[in-house]
VOBA-1610 file (N, C-alpha, C; in pm, whole numbers, padded with zeros to 5 digits, always signed):
BEGIN
Met+08173-02968-09554Met+08060-02910-09483Met+08018-02780-09548Ser+07889-02764-09570Ser+07840-02642-09631Ser+07835-02530-09530Lys+07842-02408-09579Lys+07831-02292-09494Lys+07687-02247-09487Pro+07648-02181-09375Pro+07510-02134-09365Pro+07482-02028-09468Asp+07355-02027-09516Asp+07321-01921-09608Asp+07289-01795-09529Asn+07254-01690-09596Asn+07233-01563-09531Asn+07086-01529-09517Ala+07003-01632-09502Ala+06860-01608-09489Ala+06834-01521-09367Ser+06746-01425-09382Ser+06715-01334-09273Ser+06616-01399-09178Pro+06607-01349-09052Pro+06513-01408-08957Pro+06370-01403-09008Ile+06293-01504-08964Ile+06151-01508-08998Ile+06078-01409-08910Val+05978-01343-08963Val+05904-01244-08884Val+05751-01252-08896Ala+05632-01227-08787Ala+05486-01182-08795Ala+05378-01230-08704Ala+05287-01283-08655Ala+05179-01266-08559Ala+05132-01385-08472Ala+05036-01374-08381Ala+04976-01487-08306Ala+04906-01493-08169Thr+04826-01641-07984Thr+04766-01668-07859Thr+04861-01756-07776Pro+04841-01770-07650Pro+04940-01834-07567Pro+04967-01982-07601Leu+05078-02029-07547Leu+05126-02164-07578Leu+05019-02266-07547Ser+04984-02352-07645Ser+04880-02452-07622Ser+04933-02569-07541Leu+04843-02629-07464Leu+04880-02748-07389Leu+04840-02867-07473Leu+04941-02933-07529Leu+04912-03044-07621Leu+04934-03177-07551Ser+04856-03275-07585Ser+04874-03411-07535Ser+04882-03504-07655Arg+04925-03627-07629Arg+04931-03724-07738Arg+04792-03745-07797Arg+04688-03732-07714Arg+04552-03749-07764Arg+04520-03641-07867His+04558-03516-07838His+04536-03410-07936His+04609-03440-08065Leu+04733-03489-08051Leu+04814-03512-08169Leu+04764-03630-08251Leu+04680-03713-08190Leu+04623-03825-08263Leu+04482-03793-08312Gly+04446-03665-08311Gly+04314-03623-08356Gly+04290-03656-08501Ser+04164-03653-08542Ser+04130-03701-08676Ser+04073-03592-08766Ala+04105-03466-08740Ala+04056-03361-08828Ala+04115-03380-08967Ala+04032-03389-09068Ala+04080-03419-09203Ala+04159-03304-09260Leu+04270-03339-09326Leu+04350-03239-09395Leu+04301-03219-09538Gly+04222-03313-09587Gly+04165-03296-09720Gly+04264-03302-09833Leu+04372-03382-09816Leu+04473-03387-09921Leu+04446-03498-10021Gly+04361-03596-09984Gly+04334-03707-10075Gly+04459-03792-10095Ala+04464-03861-10209Ala+04579-03946-10238Ala+04705-03862-10244Leu+04811-03914-10185Leu+04931-03835-10161Leu+05040-03865-10263Ser+05100-03760-10314Ser+05225-03774-10388Ser+05338-03744-10291Val+05444-03824-10294Val+05554-03802-10202Val+05656-03703-10257Ala+05625-03640-10368Ala+05716-03543-10426Ala+05726-03420-10337His+05840-03353-10341His+05862-03231-10262His+05769-03122-10310Ser+05706-03053-10216Ser+05604-02952-10249Ser+05652-02814-10210Thr+05722-02746-10299Thr+05777-02615-10265Thr+05668-02511-10248Ser+05558-02521-10321Ser+05452-02421-10310Ser+05387-02425-10172Val+05364-02547-10120Val+05306-02560-09987Val+05403-02511-09881Leu+05532-02544-09899Leu+05632-02497-09804Leu+05635-02346-09798Ala+05629-02281-09912Ala+05631-02135-09915Ala+05509-02077-09846Gln+05394-02142-09869Gln+05271-02095-09806Gln+05280-02110-09654Thr+05334-02222-09607Thr+05346-02244-09464Thr+05436-02139-09401Ser+05548-02110-09464Ser+05639-02011-09409Ser+05573-01875-09396Ala+05493-01839-09494Ala+05425-01710-09490Ala+05323-01706-09377Gln+05246-01815-09360Gln+05145-01819-09255Gln+05208-01816-09116Asp+05324-01880-09102Asp+05386-01892-08971Asp+05486-01781-08939Ala+05505-01692-09032Ala+05601-01583-09010Ala+05563-01508-08882Gly+05660-01488-08797Gly+05637-01414-08674Gly+05627-01499-08550Leu+05602-01630-08566Leu+05592-01715-08447Leu+05726-01722-08373Asp+05836-01729-08446Asp+05966-01731-08380Asp+05991-01601-08304Ala+05960-01488-08368Ala+05981-01359-08302Ala+05896-01348-08176Lys+05777-01401-08181Lys+05685-01393-08068Lys+05724-01486-07955Tyr+05753-01611-07987Tyr+05775-01712-07883Tyr+05921-01727-07842Phe+06013-01674-07921Phe+06155-01679-07886Phe+06214-01537-07890Pro+06165-01447-07805Pro+06215-01309-07809Pro+06365-01303-07782Gly+06434-01226-07865Gly+06577-01210-07850Gly+06661-01317-07917Phe+06598-01420-07971Phe+06672-01526-08041Phe+06699-01483-08185Lys+06814-01521-08235Lys+06846-01502-08376Lys+06793-01622-08453Val+06726-01597-08565Val+06668-01703-08647Val+06745-01711-08778Met+06783-01831-08816Met+06863-01846-08939Met+06836-01981-09003Lys+06875-01991-09128Lys+06872-02118-09200Lys+07016-02166-09215Met+07048-02279-09153Met+07183-02334-09158Met+07187-02446-09261Val+07277-02434-09358Val+07295-02541-09456Val+07398-02638-09400Ala+07355-02759-09369Ala+07440-02855-09301Ala+07411-02995-09351Asn+07516-03069-09386Asn+07500-03209-09425Asn+07405-03224-09544Gly+07404-03123-09631Gly+07325-03130-09753Gly+07181-03088-09740Val+07138-03041-09622Val+07001-02996-09602Val+07002-02861-09531Thr+06887-02793-09532Thr+06873-02667-09461Thr+06801-02692-09330Ile+06863-02652-09220Ile+06810-02673-09086Ile+06766-02540-09028His+06637-02529-08996His+06584-02409-08932His+06640-02402-08790Thr+06707-02292-08758Thr+06786-02282-08635Thr+06761-02151-08564Leu+06748-02158-08431Leu+06737-02039-08349Leu+06846-02043-08243Val+06905-01927-08213Val+07010-01918-08112Val+06980-01799-08023Gly+06983-01821-07891Gly+06958-01713-07798Gly+07031-01731-07668Gly+07048-01622-07594Gly+07112-01626-07464Gly+07263-01623-07471Ser+07326-01648-07357Ser+07472-01652-07350Ser+07511-01749-07239Gly+07633-01800-07249Gly+07680-01899-07154Gly+07707-02031-07223Pro+07721-02140-07148Pro+07750-02271-07207Pro+07642-02312-07307Pro+07680-02375-07418Pro+07582-02410-07522Pro+07498-02533-07486Val+07368-02523-07520Val+07273-02633-07502Val+07193-02646-07631Leu+07185-02767-07685Leu+07107-02794-07806Leu+06980-02868-07767Leu+06863-02814-07808Leu+06733-02874-07779Leu+06674-02931-07908Leu+06635-03058-07905Leu+06576-03126-08020Leu+06434-03171-07988His+06341-03142-08078His+06199-03166-08057His+06158-03308-08099Gly+06031-03341-08071Gly+05975-03470-08110Gly+05881-03460-08228Ala+05817-03573-08261Ala+05721-03581-08371Ala+05579-03585-08314Pro+05484-03524-08382Pro+05494-03447-08506Pro+05504-03298-08480Leu+05593-03261-08387Leu+05606-03122-08344Leu+05716-03052-08422Ser+05761-02940-08370Ser+05870-02863-08428Ser+05944-02795-08314His+06041-02713-08350His+06117-02638-08249His+06028-02556-08157Leu+05908-02518-08205Leu+05817-02435-08126Leu+05776-02503-07995Ala+05784-02636-07989Ala+05748-02708-07867Ala+05837-02668-07749Trp+05958-02619-07779Trp+06054-02585-07674Trp+06043-02439-07627Ala+05951-02362-07683Ala+05953-02216-07665Ala+05968-02172-07520Glu+05879-02213-07433Glu+05883-02163-07295Glu+06007-02210-07222Val+06047-02334-07241Val+06167-02386-07175Val+06291-02316-07228Ala+06299-02299-07361Ala+06418-02240-07422Ala+06440-02097-07375Val+06335-02019-07369Val+06348-01879-07327Val+06399-01870-07183Lys+06352-01959-07098Lys+06399-01960-06959Lys+06546-02003-06951Leu+06582-02107-07026Leu+06721-02153-07025Leu+06817-02048-07077Ala+06769-01964-07170Ala+06856-01863-07231Ala+06901-01756-07132Arg+06846-01754-07011Arg+06895-01662-06908Arg+07037-01699-06865Asp+07072-01828-06877Asp+07201-01876-06825Asp+07284-01952-06927Tyr+07226-01983-07043Tyr+07294-02065-07142Tyr+07277-02006-07281Thr+07367-02045-07370Thr+07345-02020-07512Thr+07260-02136-07563Val+07137-02107-07597Val+07041-02211-07633Val+07026-02217-07786Val+07046-02335-07840Val+07026-02360-07983Val+06905-02452-07996Val+06808-02409-08077Val+06687-02487-08101Val+06673-02507-08251Thr+06652-02628-08295Thr+06643-02655-08439Thr+06519-02737-08471Asp+06483-02735-08599Asp+06390-02834-08653Asp+06473-02947-08712Leu+06444-03069-08671Leu+06508-03184-08734Leu+06478-03186-08883Arg+06567-03243-08962Arg+06536-03261-09104Arg+06404-03338-09116Gly+06320-03296-09210Gly+06191-03360-09229Gly+06080-03303-09145Tyr+06112-03214-09051Tyr+06013-03160-08959Tyr+06014-03007-08961Gly+05903-02950-08916Gly+05895-02805-08901Gly+05930-02733-09028Trp+06023-02641-09019Trp+06060-02556-09131Trp+06197-02592-09190Ser+06246-02712-09157Ser+06370-02761-09216Ser+06341-02836-09346Ser+06448-02869-09419Ser+06435-02942-09545Ser+06367-03076-09525Lys+06299-03120-09629Lys+06229-03249-09627Lys+06269-03330-09750Pro+06392-03382-09751Pro+06437-03459-09868Pro+06365-03592-09879Asp+06376-03653-09996Asp+06325-03788-10014Asp+06405-03883-09924Gly+06352-04002-09903Gly+06413-04093-09806Gly+06547-04151-09848Gly+06570-04166-09978Gly+06695-04225-10024Gly+06696-04376-10010Asp+06805-04438-10053Asp+06818-04583-10047Asp+06811-04631-09903Asn+06726-04730-09879Asn+06714-04790-09746Asn+06679-04686-09640His+06614-04575-09681His+06569-04468-09591His+06686-04398-09522Ile+06803-04399-09587Ile+06924-04348-09523Ile+06914-04201-09486Asn+06836-04124-09562Asn+06829-03981-09532Asn+06756-03950-09402Tyr+06692-04051-09342Tyr+06625-04032-09213Tyr+06676-04129-09107Ser+06791-04190-09134Ser+06859-04263-09028Ser+06892-04165-08916Lys+06886-04211-08791Lys+06921-04122-08680Lys+07067-04079-08689Arg+07151-04160-08750Arg+07291-04120-08771Arg+07298-04001-08865Thr+07223-04005-08974Thr+07220-03893-09068Thr+07163-03769-09001Met+07053-03785-08928Met+06989-03671-08863Met+07079-03612-08754Ala+07153-03699-08685Ala+07247-03651-08583Ala+07360-03572-08647Asn+07408-03618-08763Asn+07516-03546-08831Asn+07473-03406-08872Asp+07345-03389-08905Asp+07295-03253-08934Asp+07320-03162-08815Gln+07285-03210-08697Gln+07294-03128-08577Gln+07438-03099-08537Val+07525-03197-08554Val+07668-03175-08528Val+07721-03066-08620Ala+07682-03072-08749Ala+07729-02971-08845Ala+07679-02832-08808Val+07553-02822-08764Val+07499-02692-08721Val+07580-02638-08604Met+07605-02720-08504Met+07677-02674-08386Met+07821-02637-08420Gln+07883-02710-08509Gln+08019-02676-08550Gln+08022-02541-08621Gln+07925-02517-08708Gln+07920-02389-08778Gln+07895-02273-08682Leu+07825-02300-08574Leu+07801-02197-08473Leu+07921-02179-08380Gly+08021-02265-08395Gly+08143-02252-08315Gly+08142-02334-08186Phe+08051-02431-08174Phe+08041-02510-08052Phe+08095-02651-08076Ser+08212-02680-08023Ser+08273-02811-08040Ser+08226-02910-07934Lys+08170-02857-07824Lys+08117-02943-07718Lys+07996-02873-07657Phe+07890-02950-07628Phe+07766-02887-07585Phe+07681-02986-07507Ala+07591-02933-07426Ala+07489-03015-07362Ala+07379-03043-07462Leu+07314-03157-07448Leu+07219-03203-07548Leu+07091-03252-07480Val+06976-03206-07531Val+06846-03244-07475Val+06756-03283-07591Gly+06691-03399-07581Gly+06604-03443-07689Gly+06476-03505-07637His+06364-03464-07696His+06233-03519-07662His+06184-03608-07775Asp+06130-03726-07740Asp+06064-03811-07840Asp+06163-03843-07953Arg+06127-03818-08080Arg+06219-03849-08190Arg+06350-03773-08175Gly+06342-03651-08121Gly+06464-03576-08096Gly+06554-03644-07994Gly+06494-03716-07899Gly+06573-03793-07804Gly+06645-03909-07871Arg+06583-03966-07973Arg+06647-04076-08046Arg+06764-04024-08130Val+06745-03908-08189Val+06857-03845-08262Val+06968-03809-08164Ala+06931-03756-08047Ala+07030-03716-07948Ala+07109-03836-07896Arg+07042-03947-07875Arg+07111-04068-07832Arg+07214-04111-07935Arg+07175-04114-08062Arg+07269-04155-08167Arg+07383-04056-08179Leu+07353-03927-08169Leu+07459-03824-08175Leu+07561-03848-08064Thr+07513-03879-07945Thr+07603-03899-07832Thr+07691-04023-07851Leu+07633-04130-07907Leu+07712-04251-07931Leu+07814-04231-08043Asp+07775-04157-08147Asp+07863-04138-08263Asp+07966-04028-08241His+07935-03931-08157His+08023-03815-08136His+08042-03790-07986Pro+08095-03886-07914Pro+08101-03875-07768Pro+08184-03757-07718Asp+08285-03717-07794Asp+08370-03606-07750Asp+08300-03470-07760Gln+08186-03466-07827Gln+08119-03338-07847Gln+08000-03315-07753Val+07963-03416-07677Val+07846-03405-07589Val+07891-03402-07444Lys+07863-03291-07377Lys+07899-03276-07236Lys+07808-03360-07149Asn+07680-03353-07172Asn+07583-03436-07101Asn+07459-03447-07187Leu+07377-03548-07158Leu+07260-03578-07240Leu+07136-03593-07151Thr+07026-03533-07196Thr+06897-03554-07132Thr+06799-03604-07238Val+06728-03712-07209Val+06625-03763-07301Val+06490-03758-07231Leu+06387-03720-07306Leu+06252-03702-07251Leu+06156-03804-07309Asp+06103-03888-07223Asp+05993-03981-07250Asp+06021-04080-07362Ile+06138-04140-07358Ile+06168-04249-07452Ile+06250-04357-07382Val+06247-04476-07439Val+06350-04576-07418Val+06400-04612-07557Pro+06519-04669-07570Pro+06575-04693-07704Pro+06483-04777-07792Ala+06478-04741-07918Ala+06387-04809-08012Ala+06421-04956-08027His+06549-04991-08024His+06584-05132-08041His+06525-05216-07928Tyr+06516-05159-07809Tyr+06455-05231-07697Tyr+06305-05249-07721Leu+06239-05143-07765Leu+06095-05149-07787Leu+06060-05251-07895Tyr+06136-05250-08005Tyr+06106-05344-08114Tyr+06135-05489-08075Ser+06222-05510-07978Ser+06252-05647-07935Ser+06172-05689-07812His+06089-05598-07760His+06004-05630-07644His+05862-05578-07669Val+05807-05614-07783Val+05674-05564-07821Val+05567-05632-07736Thr+05478-05552-07682Thr+05364-05601-07606Thr+05236-05547-07666Arg+05125-05606-07629Arg+04996-05556-07675Arg+04974-05413-07628Glu+05016-05384-07506Glu+04999-05250-07451Glu+05081-05147-07529Phe+05201-05187-07569Phe+05284-05095-07649Phe+05219-05068-07785Val+05168-05169-07849Val+05103-05152-07979Val+04981-05062-07965Asp+04903-05080-07860Asp+04785-04996-07839Asp+04824-04849-07822Ala+04930-04824-07745Ala+04970-04686-07715Ala+05046-04622-07831Tyr+05118-04702-07908Tyr+05205-04649-08014Tyr+05173-04716-08147Phe+05046-04726-08180Phe+05005-04794-08303Phe+05068-04731-08427His+05092-04599-08419His+05146-04528-08536His+05285-04578-08574Trp+05363-04631-08478Trp+05494-04685-08513Trp+05481-04792-08621Phe+05381-04875-08609Phe+05367-04989-08698Phe+05296-04952-08829Leu+05217-04846-08824Leu+05156-04794-08946Leu+05260-04722-09031Phe+05337-04634-08970Phe+05427-04546-09046Phe+05538-04621-09118Leu+05578-04736-09065Leu+05690-04805-09129Leu+05648-04889-09249Arg+05517-04897-09279Arg+05473-04968-09398Arg+05525-04895-09522Pro+05541-04968-09634Pro+05596-04904-09755Pro+05510-04788-09804Ala+05578-04687-09860Ala+05508-04572-09919Ala+05433-04619-10045Pro+05319-04555-10074Pro+05259-04443-10003Pro+05142-04482-09912Phe+05138-04608-09867Phe+05021-04654-09790Phe+04997-04568-09665Pro+05094-04555-09572Pro+05065-04473-09454Pro+05052-04325-09487Glu+05128-04277-09587Glu+05118-04136-09626Glu+04976-04103-09670Asn+04915-04192-09747Asn+04779-04167-09794Asn+04679-04168-09679Ile+04699-04256-09583Ile+04609-04261-09467Ile+04620-04132-09386Ile+04741-04089-09360Ile+04761-03965-09282Ile+04699-03847-09354Ala+04725-03838-09484Ala+04678-03723-09561Ala+04526-03720-09572Ser+04464-03836-09589Ser+04320-03839-09613Ser+04238-03832-09485Thr+04296-03873-09372Thr+04222-03874-09246Thr+04266-03767-09148Gly+04387-03713-09165Gly+04441-03619-09068Gly+04496-03688-08945Gln+04492-03822-08941Gln+04537-03895-08824Gln+04683-03867-08798Tyr+04713-03824-08677Tyr+04847-03794-08628Tyr+04901-03662-08680Ala+04836-03602-08778Ala+04887-03476-08832Ala+04807-03357-08781Asn+04724-03378-08681Asn+04648-03269-08620Asn+04721-03225-08495Gly+04775-03103-08495Gly+04860-03057-08387Gly+04788-03010-08263Gly+04654-03014-08262Gly+04581-02971-08144Gly+04537-02826-08153Pro+04475-02775-08045Pro+04418-02640-08046Pro+04524-02532-08027Gly+04482-02409-08049Gly+04570-02296-08022Gly+04662-02265-08138Glu+04732-02155-08124Glu+04817-02104-08231Glu+04931-02199-08266Leu+04996-02256-08166Leu+05106-02348-08196Leu+05054-02479-08252Gly+04940-02526-08203Gly+04879-02646-08260Gly+04847-02627-08405Glu+04796-02509-08440Glu+04766-02480-08580Glu+04894-02479-08664Ser+05003-02429-08605Ser+05131-02427-08678Ser+05181-02569-08703Phe+05173-02656-08600Phe+05214-02795-08619Phe+05130-02861-08729Thr+05000-02834-08729Thr+04911-02894-08829Thr+04945-02846-08969Arg+04976-02718-08983Arg+05005-02664-09117Arg+05123-02733-09183Val+05220-02774-09104Val+05336-02842-09162Val+05291-02963-09244Tyr+05189-03034-09192Tyr+05147-03159-09256Tyr+05045-03138-09366Gln+05030-03014-09409Gln+04962-02987-09534Gln+05058-03007-09651Asp+05185-03025-09619Asp+05288-03051-09719Asp+05310-03202-09729Pro+05281-03262-09846Pro+05304-03406-09861Pro+05446-03449-09828Ala+05544-03361-09854Ala+05682-03396-09823Ala+05704-03413-09674Ala+05630-03338-09591Ala+05643-03350-09445Ala+05585-03483-09397Ile+05473-03524-09454Ile+05414-03652-09417Ile+05509-03766-09456His+05561-03759-09575His+05654-03863-09621His+05779-03866-09533Ala+05832-03749-09498Ala+05952-03743-09415Ala+05930-03808-09280Met+05815-03780-09218Met+05787-03840-09088Met+05780-03992-09099Cys+05717-04043-09204Cys+05711-04187-09223Cys+05850-04245-09247Glu+05932-04175-09324Glu+06068-04222-09350Glu+06150-04229-09221Asp+06127-04135-09131Asp+06193-04136-09001Asp+06163-04267-08928Tyr+06036-04307-08926Tyr+05998-04430-08858Tyr+06047-04554-08933Arg+06047-04549-09066Arg+06098-04662-09144Arg+06246-04684-09116Ala+06321-04575-09109Ala+06464-04587-09079Ala+06485-04643-08938Ser+06401-04602-08843Ser+06415-04650-08705Ser+06398-04800-08694Ala+06311-04856-08777Ala+06283-04999-08770Ala+06377-05081-08859Gly+06461-05015-08937Gly+06549-05084-09031Gly+06695-05053-09006Met+06747-04957-09079Met+06889-04923-09071Met+06933-04890-08928Asp+06850-04817-08854Asp+06890-04777-08719Asp+06904-04897-08626Ile+06820-04997-08644Ile+06831-05118-08562Ile+06963-05189-08588Lys+07003-05195-08713Lys+07130-05260-08748Lys+07248-05183-08686Ile+07243-05050-08690Ile+07349-04969-08627Ile+07352-04995-08477Asp+07235-05003-08414Asp+07230-05030-08271Asp+07283-05169-08239Glu+07249-05267-08322Glu+07297-05403-08297Glu+07449-05410-08300Ala+07509-05335-08392Ala+07656-05333-08399Ala+07715-05271-08273Asp+07654-05162-08225Asp+07703-05098-08102Asp+07687-05190-07981Leu+07572-05257-07974Leu+07547-05347-07862Leu+07647-05463-07862Ala+07675-05517-07980Ala+07770-05628-07991Ala+07910-05585-07949Ala+07942-05457-07975Ala+08074-05404-07939Ala+08080-05355-07795Gly+07967-05359-07725Gly+07965-05312-07587Gly+07971-05162-07572Lys+07932-05090-07677Lys+07940-04944-07674Lys+07828-04886-07588Lys+07863-04790-07503Lys+07766-04727-07414Lys+07780-04576-07417Ile+07678-04508-07370Ile+07684-04364-07349Ile+07770-04340-07226Glu+07878-04265-07242Glu+07974-04245-07133Glu+07953-04115-07057Cys+07889-04017-07119Cys+07868-03889-07050Cys+07752-03901-06952Pro+07738-03807-06859Pro+07622-03811-06768Pro+07491-03807-06847Leu+07397-03894-06808Leu+07268-03906-06876Leu+07155-03882-06776Asn+07063-03794-06812Asn+06945-03766-06732Asn+06823-03814-06810Val+06743-03901-06750Val+06629-03963-06816Val+06502-03914-06748Leu+06413-03850-06824Leu+06289-03796-06771Leu+06172-03856-06848Trp+06062-03881-06778Trp+05943-03934-06845Trp+05818-03880-06777Gly+05709-03873-06853Gly+05585-03821-06800Gly+05518-03921-06707Asp+05475-03874-06590Asp+05414-03968-06495Asp+05277-04016-06541Lys+05219-03948-06640Lys+05091-03991-06696Lys+05107-04051-06836Ala+05228-04066-06882Ala+05255-04113-07018Ala+05273-04265-07020Ala+05248-04322-07137Ala+05251-04468-07152Ala+05390-04526-07129Met+05495-04454-07168Met+05630-04510-07160Met+05664-04551-07017Gly+05645-04459-06923Gly+05679-04488-06785Gly+05583-04586-06720Gln+05461-04592-06769Gln+05362-04685-06713Gln+05385-04829-06761Gln+05449-04843-06878Gln+05467-04977-06935Gln+05606-05035-06914Tyr+05706-04948-06893Tyr+05844-04995-06886Tyr+05915-04940-06763Asp+06015-05013-06716Asp+06105-04963-06613Asp+06210-04878-06684Val+06178-04752-06703Val+06259-04664-06788Val+06404-04657-06739Met+06423-04638-06610Met+06559-04625-06557Met+06639-04754-06577Ala+06578-04867-06552Ala+06650-04994-06567Ala+06696-05015-06710Ile+06613-04979-06806Ile+06649-04995-06947Ile+06766-04904-06983Trp+06760-04779-06940Trp+06868-04686-06974Trp+06999-04722-06903Lys+06991-04788-06790Lys+07114-04830-06722Lys+07188-04937-06802Leu+07119-05003-06893Leu+07185-05096-06985Leu+07258-05023-07097Glu+07222-04897-07117Glu+07273-04819-07230Glu+07385-04722-07192Ala+07396-04688-07064Ala+07485-04580-07024Ala+07557-04614-06894Thr+07667-04546-06870Thr+07748-04574-06751Thr+07710-04487-06632Arg+07651-04368-06659Arg+07615-04276-06550Arg+07474-04225-06576Val+07377-04280-06504Val+07236-04249-06533Val+07166-04200-06407Glu+07086-04096-06423Glu+06993-04053-06321Glu+06863-04017-06391Gly+06756-03995-06314Gly+06631-03959-06379Gly+06513-03971-06286Lys+06397-03927-06339Lys+06276-03934-06259Lys+06155-03907-06346Ala+06037-03937-06292Ala+05912-03904-06358Ala+05884-03755-06341Met+05825-03697-06445Met+05789-03556-06444Met+05636-03543-06452Pro+05581-03436-06397Pro+05435-03421-06402Pro+05386-03398-06545Gly+05291-03481-06589Gly+05233-03461-06721Gly+05240-03585-06807Gly+05197-03568-06931Gly+05197-03676-07028Gly+05322-03677-07113His+05308-03732-07233His+05423-03746-07321His+05488-03612-07353Asn+05409-03508-07370Asn+05462-03375-07403Asn+05469-03285-07279Phe+05524-03339-07170Phe+05525-03263-07045Phe+05608-03135-07056Leu+05701-03128-07150Leu+05778-03005-07168Leu+05688-02888-07207Met+05577-02916-07277Met+05481-02812-07312Met+05372-02798-07206Glu+05329-02910-07151Glu+05222-02907-07052Glu+05268-02840-06923Asn+05391-02869-06884Asn+05447-02818-06758Asn+05590-02767-06780Pro+05603-02654-06851Pro+05737-02606-06885Pro+05822-02563-06766Val+05760-02513-06659Val+05840-02467-06545Val+05910-02583-06474Pro+05839-02692-06436Pro+05912-02805-06378Pro+06017-02863-06473Thr+05986-02862-06602Thr+06083-02914-06700Thr+06208-02827-06700Tyr+06190-02696-06705Tyr+06304-02603-06700Tyr+06384-02623-06573Asn+06316-02633-06459Asn+06386-02647-06332Asn+06472-02773-06328Glu+06419-02883-06381Glu+06495-03008-06380Glu+06611-03002-06478Leu+06589-02944-06596Leu+06700-02932-06691Leu+06810-02844-06634Lys+06773-02733-06574Lys+06874-02643-06517Lys+06952-02713-06405Arg+06881-02786-06320Arg+06949-02859-06212Arg+07056-02953-06267Phe+07017-03030-06371Phe+07112-03126-06427Phe+07225-03056-06501Leu+07193-02952-06576Leu+07298-02881-06649Leu+07399-02817-06556Asn+07355-02779-06437Asn+07445-02715-06340Asn+07521-02816-06252Ser+07484-02943-06263Ser+07544-03043-06173Ser+07683-03083-06218
//
């Protein structure tokens, strides 16, 4: 395991937290990148870091910001508060900034760790590797375990939204002794979705089927149209959008989805055949206006996956953690204290 480097906290400027919806994130503002090269773009990454300097200081007051070298990649990491450790993982195409209001509130009672998943935000964006292994949820989960170990946390509460929820689920299955409890936001397991495809699911989640096509077909579409790479209005929306000015970020997001439909399904099939389940307490939350809860019996599906499940609908859409951070915080705190 690599040791964290000594990168200093990011610092510099910014308007209040934007209310983002899946519709905003599916906006079509052109990024003007044209045909995409999937090569790593260090110049764009450097430019993005300079433009976004200060957002962490502004939205996560009192948090320490660092670059953790873990599992062969650099993971952008923030740590704040004191008390029992809680790891928060974001969704796509967002970053750690999506957790800002919830994380700051949780830090009153917990040691809160917020990271960018590999391929997202300000973390490393490696190439996909053979069979997309570098974006398997197992690989991405191992990044987070390494970060928490380096921070001195051998056991922690875990919360994941969207793609972060999929990483959190895999982390819990692969490292059950390290997860005290798990909360997932607005997902059901991908293996279930891929084996129960409906017209309604395709309409709501068309990007799943676009992104898993071989490179660079979806990368070129995203880059040339801005589809799915538009983070919405406001300062944080602009920050999410800037990430996808980097071709490596677009490629990484597509690799994440390719791995989910390939290697990750095979890993899930092996677990299902072995009867493996999530054994720790599981809290399942979904947006009452979001497609997932409207199309699926979310609780019934998760009861097939875990031994101790509770949950409920939350006010808002897919990104209810940003739309309604106070109810989200209240529910997370209730479960963490139970």
